[in-house]
C-alpha positions in Angstrom: -41.6 -39.2 21.1 -38.8 -38.3 18.8 -36.8 -40.6 16.6 -34.3 -37.9 15.7 -31.1 -38.0 17.7 -30.5 -34.3 17.1 -33.6 -33.5 19.2 -32.0 -34.9 22.4 -28.5 -33.4 22.0 -27.6 -30.7 24.5 -24.4 -28.8 25.2 -22.2 -30.5 27.9 -19.1 -29.2 29.5 -15.9 -31.2 30.1 -16.9 -32.0 33.7 -19.8 -31.5 36.1 -20.3 -31.5 39.9 -18.9 -34.6 41.6 -21.7 -37.1 42.4 -24.1 -35.9 39.7 -23.2 -38.3 37.0 -26.7 -39.7 36.8 -28.4 -36.3 36.5 -29.5 -34.4 33.5 -27.5 -31.3 33.8 -28.3 -27.9 32.2 -25.2 -25.9 31.3 -26.0 -22.2 31.9 -22.5 -20.9 31.4 -19.3 -22.0 29.7 -16.0 -22.5 31.6 -15.1 -21.2 35.0 -15.7 -17.6 36.3 -12.8 -17.8 38.7 -10.4 -20.0 36.9 -7.6 -19.7 39.5 -7.5 -23.1 41.2 -4.0 -24.4 41.2 -5.1 -28.0 41.0 -7.4 -27.6 38.0 -6.2 -27.2 34.4 -9.5 -27.9 32.8 -10.5 -24.3 31.8 -7.1 -22.5 31.9 -7.2 -21.6 28.2 -10.9 -20.9 28.1 -12.8 -17.7 28.7 -15.9 -17.7 30.9 -19.2 -16.8 29.2 -22.9 -17.0 29.9 -25.1 -19.0 27.5 -27.9 -17.2 25.7 -31.6 -17.6 26.6 -32.2 -19.2 23.2 -29.4 -21.8 23.8 -30.9 -22.6 27.2 -34.4 -23.0 25.8 -33.1 -25.5 23.2 -31.3 -27.5 25.9 -34.4 -27.5 28.2 -36.4 -28.9 25.3 -33.8 -31.5 24.7 -33.7 -32.4 28.4 -37.5 -32.8 28.4 -37.3 -35.1 25.4 -34.5 -37.1 27.1 -36.5 -37.5 30.3 -39.5 -38.7 28.2 -37.3 -41.2 26.3 -35.9 -42.6 29.5 -39.3 -42.9 31.2 -40.8 -44.6 28.1 -37.8 -47.0 27.8 -38.2 -47.8 31.5 -41.8 -48.8 30.8 -40.9 -50.8 27.7 -38.4 -52.9 29.7 -40.8 -53.6 32.5 -39.5 -51.1 35.1 -42.9 -49.3 35.2 -41.4 -46.0 34.4 -39.0 -45.9 37.3 -35.8 -44.0 36.7 -34.4 -43.7 40.2 -37.3 -41.9 41.8 -39.3 -41.2 38.6 -43.1 -41.5 38.6 -44.7 -44.7 37.1 -46.0 -45.4 33.6 -49.5 -43.9 34.3 -47.9 -40.5 33.7 -46.5 -41.5 30.4 -49.7 -43.2 29.3 -51.8 -40.1 30.3 -49.5 -37.9 28.1 -50.2 -40.1 25.0 -46.8 -41.9 24.9 -48.0 -45.4 25.4 
């Protein structure tokens, strides 16, 4: 498990899909490819771009470390590794995190 906050930082956009606030989201592009919605001013001055494979790999690694940290914390506070529908502590213990 990591004690370095930098290892769990990932790039986030200004907003995500409605209803996914409790999800770990992977940002594969920046800004909006269409950018013509009259009701949305979020990306009006931003140009759409795809993120590089290297950037995505760094974020996937950070997401994995975040998931491990959440599961371990859940075990530490007595929730048996449950994070919504996450597997129990046996998985964490079997991976050497206990």
